[in-house]
C-alpha positions in Angstrom: -5.6 -28.2 39.0 -2.3 -26.4 38.3 -2.4 -27.6 34.7 -5.5 -25.6 33.9 -5.7 -22.8 36.4 -4.0 -20.1 34.2 -5.9 -20.8 30.9 -9.2 -18.9 31.5 -12.1 -20.0 29.3 -10.2 -22.8 27.6 -9.2 -24.1 31.1 -12.9 -24.2 32.1 -13.7 -26.1 28.9 -11.0 -28.6 29.7 -12.4 -28.9 33.2 -15.9 -29.6 31.8 -14.8 -32.5 29.6 -15.6 -35.9 31.0 -12.0 -37.1 30.6 -12.7 -40.3 32.6 -15.0 -41.4 29.7 -12.2 -40.7 27.2 -9.4 -43.0 26.2 -7.0 -40.7 28.2 -8.8 -41.2 31.5 -9.0 -38.5 34.3 -6.4 -35.8 34.1 -5.0 -36.9 37.5 -4.1 -40.2 35.8 -2.3 -38.7 32.9 1.4 -39.6 32.5 4.1 -37.1 33.3 4.9 -36.9 29.6 1.3 -36.1 28.7 0.9 -33.5 31.5 4.2 -31.8 30.7 3.5 -31.7 26.9 -0.1 -30.3 27.5 1.3 -27.7 29.9 3.9 -26.6 27.2 1.2 -26.7 24.5 -1.3 -24.5 26.4 1.4 -21.9 27.0 2.2 -21.3 23.4 0.3 -18.9 21.0 1.1 -21.1 18.0 -1.6 -23.7 16.9 -0.7 -27.0 18.4 -2.6 -30.2 19.0 -1.7 -33.5 20.6 -2.8 -36.8 19.0 -2.4 -39.1 22.1 -2.2 -42.8 22.3 -2.9 -45.4 19.7 -6.4 -43.8 19.2 -4.8 -40.4 18.6 -7.1 -38.6 21.1 -7.2 -34.8 20.5 -5.9 -32.4 23.1 -5.2 -28.8 21.7 -4.6 -25.2 22.7 -6.6 -22.1 22.1 -4.8 -21.1 18.9 -5.9 -24.3 17.4 -9.6 -23.6 17.9 -9.9 -21.2 15.0 -8.6 -23.8 12.5 -11.2 -26.4 13.4 -14.2 -24.1 13.7 -17.4 -25.7 14.9 -15.7 -29.0 15.7 -14.7 -27.3 19.0 -15.4 -28.0 21.8 -16.7 -31.5 21.1 -13.3 -32.4 19.6 -11.6 -32.3 23.0 -10.8 -35.8 24.2 -12.2 -37.5 21.1 -10.2 -39.8 18.8 -9.0 -38.2 15.6 -11.0 -40.5 13.4 -14.3 -39.2 15.0 -13.3 -35.6 14.7 -11.7 -35.6 11.2 -13.3 -38.5 9.3 -13.0 -36.5 6.1 -9.2 -36.2 6.4 -8.3 -39.7 7.8 -7.4 -41.2 4.4 -4.6 -38.6 4.2 -3.5 -37.9 7.8 -4.1 -41.4 9.2 -0.9 -42.9 7.6 1.2 -39.9 8.6 0.1 -40.2 12.3 0.7 -43.9 12.3 4.2 -43.3 10.8 5.1 -40.8 13.6 3.6 -43.0 16.3 5.6 -46.0 15.1 8.8 -44.0 15.4 9.2 -43.6 11.7 10.4 -40.1 11.9 8.8 -36.6 11.7 6.7 -35.3 8.8 6.6 -31.7 7.5 4.2 -30.6 4.7 3.7 -27.1 3.2 0.5 -25.7 1.7 -1.1 -29.2 1.9 -4.6 -29.4 0.6 -6.8 -30.8 3.3 -10.5 -30.2 3.0 -12.4 -30.0 6.4 -15.9 -30.0 7.7 -15.7 -27.0 10.1 -18.3 -24.5 9.1 -21.2 -26.6 8.0 -19.8 -27.8 4.7 -16.7 -29.5 3.3 -14.3 -26.6 2.9 -11.2 -26.1 0.8 -8.3 -25.7 3.3 -4.5 -25.6 3.1 -2.0 -26.1 6.0 1.7 -26.2 6.9 2.0 -28.9 9.5 4.5 -31.2 11.1 3.9 -34.5 12.9 6.5 -35.5 15.5 6.6 -38.3 18.0 6.4 -37.4 21.7 8.5 -39.8 23.8 8.7 -40.4 27.6 11.9 -40.7 29.5 12.3 -44.4 28.5 12.2 -43.4 24.8 8.7 -44.9 24.3 6.3 -43.0 22.0 3.2 -42.0 23.9 1.7 -39.7 21.3 2.1 -37.4 18.3 2.4 -33.6 18.4 1.0 -31.6 15.5 2.3 -28.1 15.0 0.1 -26.4 12.4 -0.2 -23.2 10.5 -3.1 -22.6 8.2 -2.2 -21.2 4.7 -5.6 -21.3 3.1 -5.9 -17.5 2.7 -2.4 -17.2 1.2 -2.8 -20.1 -1.3 -6.2 -18.9 -2.5 -5.1 -15.3 -2.8 -2.0 -16.3 -4.8 -4.0 -18.3 -7.3 -6.7 -15.5 -7.7 -4.0 -12.9 -8.3 -2.4 -15.2 -10.8 -5.7 -15.7 -12.6 -6.5 -11.9 -12.6 -3.0 -11.2 -14.0 -3.4 -13.7 -16.8 -6.9 -12.5 -17.6 -5.8 -8.9 -17.9 -2.8 -9.8 -20.0 -4.9 -11.9 -22.3 -7.6 -9.3 -22.7 -5.1 -6.5 -23.3 -4.4 -7.9 -26.8 -8.1 -8.4 -27.7 -9.5 -6.1 -30.3 -13.0 -7.5 -30.9 -15.9 -7.8 -28.4 -16.6 -11.4 -29.5 -13.0 -12.3 -28.8 -13.3 -10.8 -25.2 -16.0 -13.4 -24.5 -14.1 -16.3 -26.1 -10.7 -15.5 -24.5 -12.2 -14.8 -21.1 -14.4 -17.9 -21.0 -11.6 -20.1 -22.1 -9.3 -18.8 -19.4 -11.8 -18.6 -16.6 -13.0 -22.1 -17.3 -9.6 -23.4 -16.2 -10.0 -21.8 -12.8 -12.3 -24.6 -11.5 -11.3 -24.2 -7.9 -12.9 -20.7 -7.7 -15.3 -21.0 -10.8 -16.7 -24.5 -11.2 -18.9 -23.2 -13.9 -18.6 -19.8 -15.7 -20.0 -18.3 -18.9 -20.9 -14.9 -20.3 -24.4 -14.1 -21.5 -24.9 -11.5 -24.2 -28.0 -9.4 -24.7 -30.6 -8.4 -22.2 -30.4 -9.8 -18.7 -30.6 -8.8 -15.1 -28.6 -5.6 -14.6 -28.7 -5.4 -10.8 -25.7 -6.0 -8.6 -25.3 -9.6 -7.3 -26.8 -10.3 -3.9 -24.5 -11.6 -1.2 -25.0 -15.4 -1.1 -25.6 -17.2 2.2 -24.2 -20.6 1.3 -21.6 -22.1 -1.1 -22.6 -23.5 -4.5 -24.9 -20.7 -5.5 -25.0 -19.2 -9.0 -24.5 -15.5 -9.2 -24.9 -13.0 -12.1 -22.5 -10.0 -12.4 -23.6 -7.3 -14.9 -20.6 -6.2 -17.0 -22.0 -2.7 -17.5 -20.3 -2.2 -20.9 -21.3 0.7 -23.1 -20.9 -1.5 -26.2 -23.0 -4.5 -25.3 -25.2 -5.7 -22.5 -23.4 -8.8 -21.0 -23.6 -10.7 -17.8 -20.9 -12.9 -16.2 -22.6 -16.0 -14.8 -20.6 -17.9 -12.2 -21.3 -20.9 -10.0 -19.7 -20.5 -6.6 -17.4 -23.3 -5.4 -19.2 -25.6 -2.9 -15.8 -25.8 -1.1 -15.5 -22.1 -0.4 -17.3 -19.8 2.0 -19.1 -17.0 0.0 -17.3 -14.3 2.1 -16.2 -10.8 1.3 -12.9 -11.9 -0.2 -14.7 -14.3 -2.6 -17.1 -11.6 -3.7 -14.3 -9.0 -4.1 -12.4 -11.5 -6.4 -15.5 -12.1 -8.6 -16.0 -8.3 -8.7 -12.5 -7.8 -10.0 -13.1 -10.5 -12.7 -16.2 -8.7 -13.8 -14.4 -5.3 -13.7 -11.6 -6.7 -15.9 -14.2 -7.9 -18.5 -16.1 -4.6 -18.4 -12.9 -2.6 -18.9 -12.0 -4.9 -21.9 -15.4 -4.6 -23.5 -15.4 -0.8 -23.1 -11.8 -0.5 -24.4 -12.7 -2.6 -27.4 -15.8 -0.5 -28.0 -13.9 2.7 -27.7 -11.2 1.3 -30.1 -13.9 0.3 -32.6 -15.5 3.8 -32.5 -12.0 5.3 -32.9 -11.2 3.1 -35.9 -14.5 3.9 -37.6 -13.8 7.6 -37.1 -10.2 7.2 -38.4 -11.4 5.1 -41.3 -14.0 7.8 -42.3 -11.4 10.6 -42.0 -8.9 8.5 -43.9 -11.3 7.9 -46.8 -12.2 11.6 -46.8 -8.6 12.6 -46.8 -7.7 10.1 -49.5 -10.5 11.3 -51.7 -9.5 14.9 -51.2 -5.8 14.0 -51.9 -6.7 12.2 -55.1 -8.9 15.1 -56.2 -5.7 17.2 -56.2 -3.8 14.6 -58.4 -4.4 14.3 -62.1 -5.5 11.2 -64.0 -2.7 9.9 -66.3 -3.2 10.2 -70.0 -1.6 8.0 -72.8 1.5 9.6 -74.4 3.3 8.6 -77.6 2.5 4.9 -77.3 4.1 4.6 -73.8 2.2 3.3 -70.8 1.8 5.6 -67.8 0.5 4.4 -64.4 0.1 6.2 -61.2 -0.8 5.3 -57.6 -1.4 7.2 -54.4 -1.6 5.3 -51.0 -2.0 7.2 -47.7 -0.1 6.0 -44.7 -1.7 3.0 -42.9 -2.2 4.8 -39.6 -2.8 8.3 -40.7 -6.1 10.0 -41.4 -4.5 13.1 -42.8 -3.9 14.7 -46.1 -0.3 15.2 -47.0 2.2 16.6 -49.4 3.0 13.7 -51.7 2.1 14.3 -55.3 2.7 13.4 -58.9 1.8 15.2 -62.1 1.9 14.4 -65.9 1.2 16.9 -68.7 2.3 17.6 -72.3 4.1 20.7 -73.5 3.1 22.3 -76.9 5.8 20.3 -78.7 4.4 17.0 -77.3 7.2 16.7 -74.8 5.9 14.7 -71.8 6.5 16.3 -68.4 6.5 14.0 -65.3 7.1 15.1 -61.8 6.9 13.4 -58.4 7.5 15.2 -55.2 6.8 15.6 -51.5 6.1 18.7 -49.5 7.0 18.4 -45.8 4.1 17.8 -43.5 0.8 15.9 -43.1 -1.9 18.5 -42.8 -4.0 20.9 -44.7 -1.2 23.3 -45.1 1.0 20.6 -46.7 -1.8 19.7 -49.1 -2.4 23.3 -50.0 1.4 23.8 -50.6 1.5 20.7 -52.6 -1.3 21.9 -54.9 0.4 25.3 -55.2 3.8 23.8 -56.1 2.3 21.4 -58.6 0.4 24.3 -60.3 3.6 26.5 -60.3 5.6 23.8 -62.0 3.0 23.6 -64.7 2.9 27.4 -65.2 6.6 27.7 -65.2 7.1 24.8 -67.6 4.7 26.5 -70.1 6.1 30.0 -69.6 9.8 29.1 -70.1 9.1 26.5 -72.8 11.3 25.1 -74.2 13.6 24.8 -71.1 15.6 22.1 -69.3 14.2 20.5 -66.1 16.9 22.3 -64.0 15.7 25.7 -65.4 12.1 24.9 -64.5 13.0 23.9 -60.9 15.2 27.1 -60.6 12.2 29.1 -61.7 10.1 27.4 -59.0 12.8 28.3 -56.4 12.5 31.9 -57.4 8.7 31.9 -57.3 8.7 30.3 -53.8 11.3 32.7 -52.4 9.9 35.7 -54.1 6.4 35.0 -52.8 7.6 34.5 -49.3 6.4 31.0 -49.3 7.7 29.0 -46.3 7.6 25.7 -48.3 10.2 23.0 -48.4 9.8 20.1 -50.8 11.6 17.4 -52.8 10.9 16.6 -56.4 12.1 14.8 -59.5 11.2 16.5 -62.8 11.5 14.4 -65.9 11.1 15.4 -69.6 10.4 12.6 -72.1 10.7 13.2 -75.8 11.5 11.2 -78.9 14.5 12.0 -81.0 14.7 11.8 -84.8 15.6 8.0 -84.6 12.4 7.4 -82.6 14.3 6.7 -79.4 12.9 7.9 -76.1 15.2 10.5 -74.5 14.8 11.4 -70.8 16.2 14.4 -69.1 15.7 15.1 -65.4 16.6 17.2 -62.4 16.5 15.9 -58.9 15.8 18.3 -56.0 16.7 16.2 -52.9 14.4 13.4 -53.9 15.0 9.6 -53.9 16.4 8.6 -57.3 14.1 6.9 -59.9 14.7 3.3 -60.9 15.3 2.4 -64.6 14.5 -1.2 -65.6 16.1 -2.3 -68.8 14.4 -4.6 -71.4 16.7 -7.3 -70.1 15.3 -7.0 -66.5 18.3 -5.2 -64.9 17.2 -2.5 -62.4 19.4 0.6 -61.9 19.0 3.5 -59.5 19.4 6.8 -61.5 21.7 8.1 -58.8 23.3 11.4 -59.4 24.4 13.9 -56.9 21.0 15.3 -55.9 20.5 19.1 -55.7 19.2 20.8 -52.7 15.5 21.0 -51.7 13.1 23.3 -53.4 12.5 26.6 -51.8 16.1 27.2 -50.6 18.1 30.3 -51.6 21.2 29.9 -53.8 20.3 26.5 -55.4 22.5 25.2 -58.2 20.6 22.6 -60.3 21.7 20.2 -62.9 20.0 18.3 -65.7 20.9 14.7 -66.5 20.0 12.6 -69.6 19.5 9.0 -70.6 18.2 7.3 -73.7 15.7 4.5 -73.1 15.7 1.3 -75.1 12.3 0.1 -76.2 10.7 -1.9 -73.4 12.5 0.0 -70.7 10.5 1.2 -67.6 11.0 4.3 -65.4 9.8 4.0 -61.8 9.4 7.3 -59.8 8.3 7.2 -56.1 8.1 9.2 -52.9 10.2 8.3 -49.9 7.3 6.6 -48.1 8.0 3.6 -50.2 11.6 3.1 -48.9 11.8 4.7 -45.5 11.9 2.2 -42.7 12.7 2.5 -39.0 16.1 1.1 -38.1 17.1 0.7 -41.7 19.5 2.9 -43.6 18.0 4.6 -46.7 20.8 3.1 -48.9 19.8 -0.4 -47.8 16.1 0.3 -48.5 16.8 1.7 -51.9 18.9 -1.4 -52.8 16.1 -3.7 -51.6 13.7 -1.8 -54.0 16.2 -2.1 -56.8 16.4 -5.9 -56.3 12.6 -6.1 -56.1 12.4 -4.5 -59.5 14.9 -6.8 -61.2 13.3 -9.2 -63.6 10.0 -7.4 -64.0 10.7 -6.1 -67.5 7.7 -8.0 -68.9 5.1 -6.5 -66.5 2.9 -3.6 -67.4 3.2 -0.2 -65.7 0.0 -1.0 -63.8 1.3 -4.4 -62.6 4.6 -2.8 -61.4 2.6 -0.3 -59.4 0.6 -3.1 -57.8 3.9 -5.0 -57.0 5.4 -1.9 -55.3 2.3 -1.3 -53.2 2.1 -4.9 -52.1 5.7 -4.6 -50.8 4.7 -1.4 -48.9 2.4 -3.0 -46.3 2.4 -1.2 -43.0 4.5 1.8 -44.2 4.3 4.8 -42.0 4.2 7.5 -44.7 2.2 8.3 -47.8 3.4 6.6 -51.1 3.0 8.1 -54.5 4.1 6.3 -57.7 4.5 7.3 -61.3 5.6 4.6 -63.8 6.5 5.1 -67.4 7.0 2.0 -69.7 8.4 2.8 -73.1 
């Protein structure tokens, strides 16, 4: 027959069908509309099937065979309800609508599970049902133009899940949280993972075998250096356990393994940093003196290393008495965060002590000038800031402060009434520079006043001007006149959470 002669194997299959026993009858009896539509359908490479007559008998082309799997060739010439009983609840009304002249139907990525490979399989299609009319305008059948989108739909959702999984795990810092976050997220992906959990501890460590049927449970070793864990998944009974499915599960396991190894590496790094930090802090504190009572005044000190640094640095404070009972207080910062900075800090601190005793009695500015000469004369490549304060009582018993500032943040003076004032004067240049001109400033403290000295780590913030930070500090210290020197130190450190530099404090309460 001319209708089938050009269609090779499919033509021979058509010829072998007992069409006379089908509702369509022998091919020679087919209507011109059916014969012409079949001829057009067989000539296209796009998947097409005809659903002919009131029983919607199936006639289809070669491109359609791949979509119906093992239903072919028995599906040829059979009513749709016999070929697709699993889909009739959905497609039946759509076919009836088209056959009744109710207009065409077009659906995209439509979920339509089919029995086509020995099990009910998750499938998705783009398809359109349209009426086929004869010359008189009567509807003789329905044409179904179809494109399967199962691979695209499943691939999109798997990529979406993997993206969410990696994003969620990127913020996890604890191995226990990896299990919790991953299980919670993967449990929502029931289409690919009907059941999923992570086992901790000893378990099978071999690679998963390739399953031969859907619905199997597989175990994927996560291979983490930090903990022996296994991903246990139940395969979907609606999906073929093919290479794509196994590759997806392998990527899930790889994401979990990477997260566990990253968390483990981070934990090792944090333990190492914490150990180094504690050693550095202990060494730094060993270079700093313990405060001693002086003349009935309270003195409190603190040193807090930067939150993220495991290094020794150049922040320091010192307190000592001269022979006439004058109290010397100094706070400063040598540039750098390394052993050289710590060594320079200790050297500068000791020089100040030596110079203060050797030139006694002398103003703070004279002592700092002597330090400049010592640093320059010794060829020391050291640059530092400092505030040097002398405290002594006059004949009336008042506490008199004199100080000199070498490029350091100004101290804060808290009055007995709770007013906080920055002792801002024009600061002199850094220590260790040639040609320095230094000044001494004075103030008399009322009983109950408090002097707060600090290093710049307390006030330096990213994206914040130093003047704004200093004013915030001043406002913080307003109204704390009744607190002890120790309590004021605690208050200041509590406000310095997450600072990026070391903080040294020296507080004197008259």
